C-alpha positions as YAML, in Angstrom:
chain: A
units: angstrom
residues:
- id: 1
  name: UNK
  ca: [-28.01, 13.54, 25.57]
- id: 2
  name: UNK
  ca: [-27.67, 13.29, 21.78]
- id: 3
  name: UNK
  ca: [-28.90, 9.88, 20.62]
- id: 4
  name: UNK
  ca: [-26.71, 8.42, 17.85]
- id: 5
  name: UNK
  ca: [-27.02, 5.31, 15.71]
- id: 6
  name: UNK
  ca: [-24.04, 3.69, 13.97]
- id: 7
  name: UNK
  ca: [-24.27, 1.87, 10.63]
- id: 8
  name: UNK
  ca: [-21.36, -0.49, 9.95]
- id: 9
  name: UNK
  ca: [-19.45, -2.53, 12.51]
- id: 10
  name: UNK
  ca: [-16.02, -2.64, 10.87]
- id: 11
  name: UNK
  ca: [-12.83, -1.13, 12.27]
- id: 12
  name: UNK
  ca: [-13.92, 2.51, 12.05]
- id: 13
  name: UNK
  ca: [-17.59, 1.87, 12.82]
- id: 14
  name: UNK
  ca: [-16.68, 0.01, 16.01]
- id: 15
  name: UNK
  ca: [-14.42, 2.91, 17.06]
- id: 16
  name: UNK
  ca: [-17.24, 5.40, 16.46]
- id: 17
  name: UNK
  ca: [-19.66, 3.30, 18.48]
- id: 18
  name: UNK
  ca: [-17.28, 2.95, 21.42]
- id: 19
  name: UNK
  ca: [-16.53, 6.69, 21.45]
- id: 20
  name: UNK
  ca: [-20.27, 7.44, 21.48]
- id: 21
  name: UNK
  ca: [-20.69, 5.13, 24.49]
- id: 22
  name: UNK
  ca: [-17.85, 6.90, 26.31]
- id: 23
  name: UNK
  ca: [-18.85, 10.47, 25.43]
- id: 24
  name: UNK
  ca: [-20.59, 12.35, 28.28]
- id: 25
  name: UNK
  ca: [-23.12, 14.00, 25.93]
- id: 26
  name: UNK
  ca: [-24.17, 11.07, 23.72]
- id: 27
  name: UNK
  ca: [-26.10, 7.84, 23.95]
- id: 28
  name: UNK
  ca: [-25.49, 4.91, 21.57]
- id: 29
  name: UNK
  ca: [-28.88, 3.84, 20.23]
- id: 30
  name: UNK
  ca: [-27.36, 0.75, 18.62]
- id: 31
  name: UNK
  ca: [-25.45, -0.76, 15.70]
- id: 32
  name: UNK
  ca: [-26.79, -1.63, 12.24]
- id: 33
  name: UNK
  ca: [-24.82, -4.39, 10.51]
- id: 34
  name: UNK
  ca: [-25.94, -7.54, 8.66]
- id: 35
  name: UNK
  ca: [-23.07, -9.50, 10.24]
- id: 36
  name: UNK
  ca: [-24.02, -10.51, 13.81]
- id: 37
  name: UNK
  ca: [-20.33, -11.12, 14.58]
- id: 38
  name: UNK
  ca: [-19.30, -7.54, 13.74]
- id: 39
  name: UNK
  ca: [-17.77, -5.51, 16.61]
- id: 40
  name: UNK
  ca: [-17.94, -8.49, 19.00]
- id: 41
  name: UNK
  ca: [-16.88, -6.46, 22.04]
- id: 42
  name: UNK
  ca: [-19.58, -3.83, 21.60]
- id: 43
  name: UNK
  ca: [-22.50, -4.14, 23.98]
- id: 44
  name: UNK
  ca: [-25.43, -2.42, 22.27]
- id: 45
  name: UNK
  ca: [-28.74, -3.18, 20.56]
- id: 46
  name: UNK
  ca: [-28.28, -4.50, 17.03]
- id: 47
  name: UNK
  ca: [-30.24, -4.58, 13.80]
- id: 48
  name: UNK
  ca: [-29.42, -6.23, 10.49]
- id: 49
  name: UNK
  ca: [-30.69, -3.32, 8.37]
- id: 50
  name: UNK
  ca: [-31.87, 0.25, 8.82]
- id: 51
  name: UNK
  ca: [-35.47, -0.69, 8.06]
- id: 52
  name: UNK
  ca: [-35.35, -2.99, 11.10]
- id: 53
  name: UNK
  ca: [-34.72, 0.00, 13.39]
- id: 54
  name: UNK
  ca: [-38.20, 0.59, 14.74]
- id: 55
  name: UNK
  ca: [-37.39, 3.34, 17.22]
- id: 56
  name: UNK
  ca: [-37.56, 7.02, 16.29]
- id: 57
  name: UNK
  ca: [-35.44, 7.94, 19.31]
- id: 58
  name: UNK
  ca: [-32.51, 8.84, 17.04]
- id: 59
  name: UNK
  ca: [-30.98, 12.30, 16.67]
- id: 60
  name: UNK
  ca: [-28.23, 11.43, 14.18]
- id: 61
  name: UNK
  ca: [-26.54, 8.57, 12.34]
- id: 62
  name: UNK
  ca: [-22.87, 7.74, 11.71]
- id: 63
  name: UNK
  ca: [-22.51, 5.82, 8.44]
- id: 64
  name: UNK
  ca: [-19.37, 3.67, 8.36]
- id: 65
  name: UNK
  ca: [-20.41, 1.11, 5.78]
- id: 66
  name: UNK
  ca: [-18.43, 0.19, 2.62]
- id: 67
  name: UNK
  ca: [-18.24, 3.09, 0.18]
- id: 68
  name: UNK
  ca: [-20.40, 1.50, -2.59]
- id: 69
  name: UNK
  ca: [-23.28, 1.36, -0.08]
- id: 70
  name: UNK
  ca: [-23.12, 5.03, 0.90]
- id: 71
  name: UNK
  ca: [-25.68, 6.19, -1.67]
- id: 72
  name: UNK
  ca: [-28.42, 3.82, -0.53]
- id: 73
  name: UNK
  ca: [-27.64, 4.25, 3.15]
- id: 74
  name: UNK
  ca: [-27.37, 8.05, 3.07]
- id: 75
  name: UNK
  ca: [-30.66, 8.36, 1.19]
- id: 76
  name: UNK
  ca: [-32.40, 6.01, 3.62]
- id: 77
  name: UNK
  ca: [-31.14, 8.00, 6.59]
- id: 78
  name: UNK
  ca: [-32.13, 11.28, 4.93]
- id: 79
  name: UNK
  ca: [-35.63, 9.95, 4.26]
- id: 80
  name: UNK
  ca: [-36.07, 9.52, 8.01]
- id: 81
  name: UNK
  ca: [-34.94, 13.10, 8.55]
- id: 82
  name: UNK
  ca: [-31.84, 12.21, 10.55]
- id: 83
  name: UNK
  ca: [-28.61, 14.25, 10.28]
- id: 84
  name: UNK
  ca: [-25.63, 12.14, 9.28]
- id: 85
  name: UNK
  ca: [-21.89, 11.77, 9.48]
- id: 86
  name: UNK
  ca: [-20.76, 9.65, 6.52]
- id: 87
  name: UNK
  ca: [-17.28, 8.18, 6.42]
- id: 88
  name: UNK
  ca: [-14.81, 9.02, 3.68]
- id: 89
  name: UNK
  ca: [-14.65, 8.65, 0.77]
- id: 90
  name: UNK
  ca: [-18.10, 10.07, 0.19]
- id: 91
  name: UNK
  ca: [-18.85, 7.79, -2.76]
- id: 92
  name: UNK
  ca: [-17.22, 5.49, -5.30]
- id: 93
  name: UNK
  ca: [-18.04, 7.68, -8.32]
- id: 94
  name: UNK
  ca: [-18.51, 11.37, -8.98]
- id: 95
  name: UNK
  ca: [-21.99, 10.65, -10.33]
- id: 96
  name: UNK
  ca: [-22.97, 9.06, -7.03]
- id: 97
  name: UNK
  ca: [-21.49, 11.98, -5.09]
- id: 98
  name: UNK
  ca: [-23.44, 14.44, -7.24]
- id: 99
  name: UNK
  ca: [-26.65, 12.52, -6.53]
- id: 100
  name: UNK
  ca: [-25.98, 12.70, -2.80]
- id: 101
  name: UNK
  ca: [-25.33, 16.45, -3.00]
- id: 102
  name: UNK
  ca: [-28.60, 16.92, -4.88]
- id: 103
  name: UNK
  ca: [-30.86, 14.62, -2.85]
- id: 104
  name: UNK
  ca: [-29.65, 14.76, 0.75]
- id: 105
  name: UNK
  ca: [-31.49, 17.65, 2.44]
- id: 106
  name: UNK
  ca: [-30.54, 16.96, 6.06]
- id: 107
  name: UNK
  ca: [-27.35, 18.23, 7.73]
- id: 108
  name: UNK
  ca: [-24.51, 16.00, 6.50]
- id: 109
  name: UNK
  ca: [-20.89, 15.91, 7.64]
- id: 110
  name: UNK
  ca: [-18.17, 13.86, 5.89]
- id: 111
  name: UNK
  ca: [-15.65, 12.06, 8.08]
- id: 112
  name: UNK
  ca: [-12.30, 13.51, 7.12]
- id: 113
  name: UNK
  ca: [-11.47, 13.55, 10.82]
- id: 114
  name: UNK
  ca: [-7.90, 14.80, 10.39]
- id: 115
  name: UNK
  ca: [-9.22, 18.33, 9.90]
- id: 116
  name: UNK
  ca: [-10.30, 18.15, 13.54]
- id: 117
  name: UNK
  ca: [-6.79, 17.29, 14.77]
- id: 118
  name: UNK
  ca: [-5.35, 19.94, 17.08]
- id: 119
  name: UNK
  ca: [-2.00, 19.92, 15.24]
- id: 120
  name: UNK
  ca: [-3.67, 20.23, 11.82]
- id: 121
  name: UNK
  ca: [-5.57, 23.25, 13.14]
- id: 122
  name: UNK
  ca: [-2.30, 24.71, 14.42]
- id: 123
  name: UNK
  ca: [-0.49, 24.01, 11.13]
- id: 124
  name: UNK
  ca: [-3.20, 25.69, 9.07]
- id: 125
  name: UNK
  ca: [-3.20, 28.70, 11.38]
- id: 126
  name: UNK
  ca: [0.60, 29.02, 11.18]
- id: 127
  name: UNK
  ca: [0.49, 28.95, 7.38]
- id: 128
  name: UNK
  ca: [-2.30, 31.52, 7.29]
- id: 129
  name: UNK
  ca: [-0.35, 33.76, 9.66]
- id: 130
  name: UNK
  ca: [2.72, 33.57, 7.39]
- id: 131
  name: UNK
  ca: [5.00, 31.55, 9.65]
- id: 132
  name: UNK
  ca: [7.02, 30.44, 6.60]
- id: 133
  name: UNK
  ca: [6.08, 33.34, 4.31]
- id: 134
  name: UNK
  ca: [4.43, 32.40, 1.04]
- id: 135
  name: UNK
  ca: [3.97, 28.63, 0.79]
- id: 136
  name: UNK
  ca: [5.90, 27.19, -2.15]
- id: 137
  name: UNK
  ca: [5.97, 23.40, -1.93]
- id: 138
  name: UNK
  ca: [5.11, 20.40, 0.23]
- id: 139
  name: UNK
  ca: [6.49, 16.87, 0.48]
- id: 140
  name: UNK
  ca: [4.43, 14.13, 2.12]
- id: 141
  name: UNK
  ca: [5.19, 10.47, 2.85]
- id: 142
  name: UNK
  ca: [2.70, 7.77, 3.79]
- id: 143
  name: UNK
  ca: [4.21, 4.31, 3.98]
- id: 144
  name: UNK
  ca: [3.42, 1.21, 6.02]
- id: 145
  name: UNK
  ca: [3.45, -2.54, 5.59]
- id: 146
  name: UNK
  ca: [-0.15, -3.68, 5.84]
- id: 147
  name: UNK
  ca: [-0.49, -7.31, 6.98]
- id: 148
  name: UNK
  ca: [-1.53, -9.82, 4.34]
- id: 149
  name: UNK
  ca: [-4.58, -10.70, 6.45]
- id: 150
  name: UNK
  ca: [-5.88, -7.16, 5.81]
- id: 151
  name: UNK
  ca: [-6.60, -8.22, 2.21]
- id: 152
  name: UNK
  ca: [-7.71, -11.82, 2.70]
- id: 153
  name: UNK
  ca: [-11.32, -12.86, 2.17]
- id: 154
  name: UNK
  ca: [-12.79, -9.38, 1.76]
- id: 155
  name: UNK
  ca: [-13.38, -6.59, -0.77]
- id: 156
  name: UNK
  ca: [-9.83, -5.28, -0.31]
- id: 157
  name: UNK
  ca: [-8.38, -8.28, -2.19]
- id: 158
  name: UNK
  ca: [-9.33, -6.57, -5.45]
- id: 159
  name: UNK
  ca: [-10.31, -3.03, -4.49]
- id: 160
  name: UNK
  ca: [-8.02, -2.22, -1.60]
- id: 161
  name: UNK
  ca: [-5.86, 0.44, -3.21]
- id: 162
  name: UNK
  ca: [-4.28, 2.72, -0.59]
- id: 163
  name: UNK
  ca: [-5.34, 5.72, -2.70]
- id: 164
  name: UNK
  ca: [-9.01, 5.46, -1.77]
- id: 165
  name: UNK
  ca: [-8.44, 4.01, 1.71]
- id: 166
  name: UNK
  ca: [-5.50, 6.06, 2.98]
- id: 167
  name: UNK
  ca: [-4.23, 8.64, 0.52]
- id: 168
  name: UNK
  ca: [-7.65, 10.23, 0.23]
- id: 169
  name: UNK
  ca: [-7.04, 11.57, 3.75]
- id: 170
  name: UNK
  ca: [-3.70, 13.10, 2.74]
- id: 171
  name: UNK
  ca: [-5.25, 14.64, -0.38]
- id: 172
  name: UNK
  ca: [-7.95, 16.20, 1.77]
- id: 173
  name: UNK
  ca: [-5.33, 17.47, 4.23]
- id: 174
  name: UNK
  ca: [-3.40, 19.19, 1.43]
- id: 175
  name: UNK
  ca: [-6.63, 20.68, 0.03]
- id: 176
  name: UNK
  ca: [-7.44, 21.93, 3.53]
- id: 177
  name: UNK
  ca: [-4.04, 23.66, 3.69]
- id: 178
  name: UNK
  ca: [-3.62, 24.98, 0.13]
- id: 179
  name: UNK
  ca: [-7.04, 25.05, -1.57]
- id: 180
  name: UNK
  ca: [-8.23, 23.47, -4.79]
- id: 181
  name: UNK
  ca: [-6.08, 21.22, -6.97]
- id: 182
  name: UNK
  ca: [-5.66, 22.31, -10.60]
- id: 183
  name: UNK
  ca: [-3.15, 19.79, -11.96]
- id: 184
  name: UNK
  ca: [-2.24, 16.16, -11.18]
- id: 185
  name: UNK
  ca: [0.52, 13.77, -12.26]
- id: 186
  name: UNK
  ca: [0.89, 10.23, -10.93]
- id: 187
  name: UNK
  ca: [3.38, 7.38, -11.30]
- id: 188
  name: UNK
  ca: [2.78, 3.78, -10.22]
- id: 189
  name: UNK
  ca: [5.44, 1.79, -8.39]
- id: 190
  name: UNK
  ca: [6.10, -1.96, -8.02]
- id: 191
  name: UNK
  ca: [3.31, -4.45, -7.27]
- id: 192
  name: UNK
  ca: [4.55, -7.01, -4.76]
- id: 193
  name: UNK
  ca: [1.43, -8.93, -3.76]
- id: 194
  name: UNK
  ca: [0.61, -10.03, -7.29]
- id: 195
  name: UNK
  ca: [-2.90, -8.64, -7.12]
- id: 196
  name: UNK
  ca: [-2.73, -6.16, -9.99]
- id: 197
  name: UNK
  ca: [-3.86, -3.54, -7.48]
- id: 198
  name: UNK
  ca: [-2.05, -0.22, -7.02]
- id: 199
  name: UNK
  ca: [0.24, -0.57, -4.00]
- id: 200
  name: UNK
  ca: [2.94, 2.09, -4.30]
- id: 201
  name: UNK
  ca: [3.52, 5.26, -6.27]
- id: 202
  name: UNK
  ca: [4.21, 8.96, -6.37]
- id: 203
  name: UNK
  ca: [1.84, 11.85, -7.00]
- id: 204
  name: UNK
  ca: [2.47, 15.50, -7.86]
- id: 205
  name: UNK
  ca: [-0.22, 18.13, -7.27]
- id: 206
  name: UNK
  ca: [-0.44, 21.81, -8.18]
- id: 207
  name: UNK
  ca: [-2.82, 24.08, -6.30]
- id: 208
  name: UNK
  ca: [-4.71, 27.13, -7.53]
- id: 209
  name: UNK
  ca: [-3.03, 29.14, -4.76]
- id: 210
  name: UNK
  ca: [0.38, 28.41, -6.29]
- id: 211
  name: UNK
  ca: [2.18, 25.72, -4.24]
- id: 212
  name: UNK
  ca: [3.00, 22.23, -5.51]
- id: 213
  name: UNK
  ca: [3.04, 19.04, -3.45]
- id: 214
  name: UNK
  ca: [4.58, 15.60, -3.87]
- id: 215
  name: UNK
  ca: [3.21, 12.47, -2.21]
- id: 216
  name: UNK
  ca: [5.13, 9.19, -1.93]
- id: 217
  name: UNK
  ca: [3.05, 6.25, -0.74]
- id: 218
  name: UNK
  ca: [3.23, 2.49, -0.22]
- id: 219
  name: UNK
  ca: [1.23, -0.11, 1.69]
- id: 220
  name: UNK
  ca: [4.07, -2.65, 1.31]
- id: 221
  name: UNK
  ca: [6.85, -0.69, 3.06]
- id: 222
  name: UNK
  ca: [7.44, -0.71, 6.82]
- id: 223
  name: UNK
  ca: [8.33, 2.85, 7.79]
- id: 224
  name: UNK
  ca: [8.02, 5.42, 10.58]
- id: 225
  name: UNK
  ca: [6.41, 7.96, 8.22]
- id: 226
  name: UNK
  ca: [2.69, 8.52, 7.92]
- id: 227
  name: UNK
  ca: [-0.02, 10.61, 9.57]
- id: 228
  name: UNK
  ca: [-1.20, 7.81, 11.84]
- id: 229
  name: UNK
  ca: [2.33, 6.84, 12.94]
- id: 230
  name: UNK
  ca: [3.45, 10.43, 13.36]
- id: 231
  name: UNK
  ca: [0.48, 11.65, 15.39]
- id: 232
  name: UNK
  ca: [-0.50, 8.43, 17.19]
- id: 233
  name: UNK
  ca: [-4.17, 9.07, 16.45]
- id: 234
  name: UNK
  ca: [-4.98, 5.49, 15.40]
- id: 235
  name: UNK
  ca: [-4.70, 2.84, 18.13]
- id: 236
  name: UNK
  ca: [-4.35, 0.12, 15.47]
- id: 237
  name: UNK
  ca: [-1.10, 1.63, 14.13]
- id: 238
  name: UNK
  ca: [2.16, 1.96, 16.05]
- id: 239
  name: UNK
  ca: [3.21, 5.49, 17.01]
- id: 240
  name: UNK
  ca: [6.65, 6.78, 16.01]
- id: 241
  name: UNK
  ca: [6.25, 10.55, 16.41]
- id: 242
  name: UNK
  ca: [8.20, 11.11, 13.20]
- id: 243
  name: UNK
  ca: [7.41, 13.99, 10.86]
- id: 244
  name: UNK
  ca: [5.75, 13.03, 7.55]
- id: 245
  name: UNK
  ca: [4.95, 16.38, 5.92]
- id: 246
  name: UNK
  ca: [7.39, 19.16, 5.14]
- id: 247
  name: UNK
  ca: [6.30, 22.56, 3.77]
- id: 248
  name: UNK
  ca: [8.66, 25.17, 2.34]
- id: 249
  name: UNK
  ca: [7.99, 28.89, 2.05]
- id: 250
  name: UNK
  ca: [9.73, 32.12, 1.18]
- id: 251
  name: UNK
  ca: [10.74, 32.69, 4.83]
- id: 252
  name: UNK
  ca: [11.52, 29.13, 5.91]
- id: 253
  name: UNK
  ca: [9.83, 25.78, 6.37]
- id: 254
  name: UNK
  ca: [7.66, 23.79, 8.77]
- id: 255
  name: UNK
  ca: [7.52, 20.08, 9.58]
- id: 256
  name: UNK
  ca: [4.43, 18.16, 10.67]
- id: 257
  name: UNK
  ca: [3.37, 16.81, 13.14]
- id: 258
  name: UNK
  ca: [6.18, 18.29, 15.24]
- id: 259
  name: UNK
  ca: [5.27, 21.77, 13.92]
- id: 260
  name: UNK
  ca: [8.96, 22.65, 14.03]
- id: 261
  name: UNK
  ca: [9.57, 25.89, 12.12]
- id: 262
  name: UNK
  ca: [12.90, 26.50, 10.37]
- id: 263
  name: UNK
  ca: [13.74, 30.07, 9.37]
- id: 264
  name: UNK
  ca: [16.64, 32.07, 7.94]
- id: 265
  name: UNK
  ca: [17.50, 33.73, 4.63]
- id: 266
  name: UNK
  ca: [21.32, 33.62, 4.58]
- id: 267
  name: UNK
  ca: [22.45, 30.47, 2.77]
- id: 268
  name: UNK
  ca: [25.85, 30.60, 4.45]
- id: 269
  name: UNK
  ca: [24.26, 30.19, 7.88]
- id: 270
  name: UNK
  ca: [22.30, 27.19, 9.15]
- id: 271
  name: UNK
  ca: [18.55, 27.60, 9.39]
- id: 272
  name: UNK
  ca: [17.25, 28.43, 12.84]
- id: 273
  name: UNK
  ca: [15.02, 25.89, 14.55]
- id: 274
  name: UNK
  ca: [11.91, 26.98, 16.44]
- id: 275
  name: UNK
  ca: [10.24, 24.04, 18.22]
- id: 276
  name: UNK
  ca: [6.51, 24.39, 18.83]
- id: 277
  name: UNK
  ca: [4.48, 23.83, 21.98]
- id: 278
  name: UNK
  ca: [0.93, 22.71, 21.27]
- id: 279
  name: UNK
  ca: [-1.78, 22.14, 23.84]
- id: 280
  name: UNK
  ca: [-3.31, 18.72, 23.29]
- id: 281
  name: UNK
  ca: [-6.99, 18.83, 22.32]
- id: 282
  name: UNK
  ca: [-9.23, 15.75, 22.33]
- id: 283
  name: UNK
  ca: [-8.25, 13.04, 19.81]
- id: 284
  name: UNK
  ca: [-9.54, 13.92, 16.31]
- id: 285
  name: UNK
  ca: [-12.35, 11.35, 16.29]
- id: 286
  name: UNK
  ca: [-13.57, 12.76, 19.60]
- id: 287
  name: UNK
  ca: [-13.26, 16.34, 18.31]
- id: 288
  name: UNK
  ca: [-15.17, 15.28, 15.19]
- id: 289
  name: UNK
  ca: [-17.88, 13.74, 17.39]
- id: 290
  name: UNK
  ca: [-18.10, 17.00, 19.36]
- id: 291
  name: UNK
  ca: [-18.58, 18.87, 16.07]
- id: 292
  name: UNK
  ca: [-21.19, 16.37, 14.85]
- id: 293
  name: UNK
  ca: [-23.15, 16.85, 18.06]
- id: 294
  name: UNK
  ca: [-23.17, 20.59, 17.37]
- id: 295
  name: UNK
  ca: [-24.34, 19.90, 13.80]
- id: 296
  name: UNK
  ca: [-27.13, 17.58, 15.01]
- id: 297
  name: UNK
  ca: [-28.26, 20.09, 17.63]
- id: 298
  name: UNK
  ca: [-28.25, 22.95, 15.10]
- id: 299
  name: UNK
  ca: [-25.38, 24.87, 16.68]
- id: 300
  name: UNK
  ca: [-22.97, 24.55, 13.72]
- id: 301
  name: UNK
  ca: [-22.79, 23.97, 9.98]
- id: 302
  name: UNK
  ca: [-20.84, 20.87, 8.85]
- id: 303
  name: UNK
  ca: [-17.12, 21.63, 8.62]
- id: 304
  name: UNK
  ca: [-16.78, 19.22, 5.66]
- id: 305
  name: UNK
  ca: [-19.87, 19.36, 3.47]
- id: 306
  name: UNK
  ca: [-20.89, 16.88, 0.78]
- id: 307
  name: UNK
  ca: [-19.76, 19.40, -1.85]
- id: 308
  name: UNK
  ca: [-16.38, 19.87, -0.18]
- id: 309
  name: UNK
  ca: [-15.82, 16.12, 0.10]
- id: 310
  name: UNK
  ca: [-16.74, 15.70, -3.57]
- id: 311
  name: UNK
  ca: [-13.69, 17.77, -4.56]
- id: 312
  name: UNK
  ca: [-11.40, 15.50, -2.55]
- id: 313
  name: UNK
  ca: [-13.10, 12.50, -4.18]
- id: 314
  name: UNK
  ca: [-12.59, 14.05, -7.61]
- id: 315
  name: UNK
  ca: [-8.83, 14.31, -7.03]
- id: 316
  name: UNK
  ca: [-8.54, 10.83, -5.51]
- id: 317
  name: UNK
  ca: [-10.43, 9.18, -8.38]
- id: 318
  name: UNK
  ca: [-8.25, 11.06, -10.89]
- id: 319
  name: UNK
  ca: [-5.10, 9.80, -9.15]
- id: 320
  name: UNK
  ca: [-6.45, 6.25, -8.92]
- id: 321
  name: UNK
  ca: [-7.28, 6.28, -12.64]
- id: 322
  name: UNK
  ca: [-3.86, 7.59, -13.63]
- id: 323
  name: UNK
  ca: [-2.06, 5.07, -11.44]
- id: 324
  name: UNK
  ca: [-4.18, 2.23, -12.78]
- id: 325
  name: UNK
  ca: [-3.40, 3.18, -16.37]
- id: 326
  name: UNK
  ca: [0.29, 3.56, -15.54]
- id: 327
  name: UNK
  ca: [0.28, 0.14, -13.87]
- id: 328
  name: UNK
  ca: [-1.46, -1.76, -16.64]
- id: 329
  name: UNK
  ca: [-0.48, 0.23, -19.76]
- id: 330
  name: UNK
  ca: [2.89, 1.85, -18.98]
- id: 331
  name: UNK
  ca: [3.91, 2.19, -22.62]
- id: 332
  name: UNK
  ca: [0.71, 4.07, -23.48]
- id: 333
  name: UNK
  ca: [1.20, 6.39, -20.54]
- id: 334
  name: UNK
  ca: [4.74, 7.26, -21.58]
- id: 335
  name: UNK
  ca: [3.56, 7.79, -25.14]
- id: 336
  name: UNK
  ca: [0.80, 10.13, -23.98]
- id: 337
  name: UNK
  ca: [3.22, 12.05, -21.79]
- id: 338
  name: UNK
  ca: [0.99, 11.74, -18.72]
...
């Protein structure tokens, strides 16, 4: 049994802890969180801080604490020689990410769990096999109406931009499919909650491999479109099964998560539809846990390294900065032609 400790008892930390308890090959050592009321339904030993954990019967640690705390927590875990899975985004600044890359010498996996999704694996394989020919463009939508309570009385009231909470996953997904990003444009949309925080917008990316991608996002818009809604991978978000990503290529197109392929080169004839049949793998958080166990036990290298995650962070911070400038200084942005 692989013995795992969880740091952070919020929404994602509690899910990690419960999955560890249910997994046939892992034991939950306990939860580290300064709030004794965190994850109230979780039955496990608890400590307020990592230094209070007196046992050495730990094989690995899942760090699901707020992003600004990742540097201190990752370094503390590394000092004890424990492999780690740290939640996304890796850090709140590129300087912090660079320090983690330089100083963390234990195996470290970053929690972009969507890369472990069976349909993401199938999509990437189809693109690599040329199912739509040469990839040309992608269009992605992420839109939901987050409840007002999500922002009340916590750090999200001022720093809860969907770019760093949600869109960072979509950016990483597109990097996973098309490679490194070489150009970014971003446009901020309306602010409805009066917070001055980025809430809606559009982003355009260009990749070194050639394709471009557009992202439309909003955390104020009820919709059926988004990774979580489309795939049903998050129990806190209603499932619709609707596609949310569309990729065009020289031989056709593919929609995700249905993985429906459209092909045909004669513009006078309708495109031909080829539905996909995909065998369901474990949910992505479970598949990620399986991979982390292999990393802890020395059977695999981390799929998403600290260096890899830094490139996703770089793009997300760039987008956040551009959107913030567009939101607060729109005339300057137009003047600069950004």
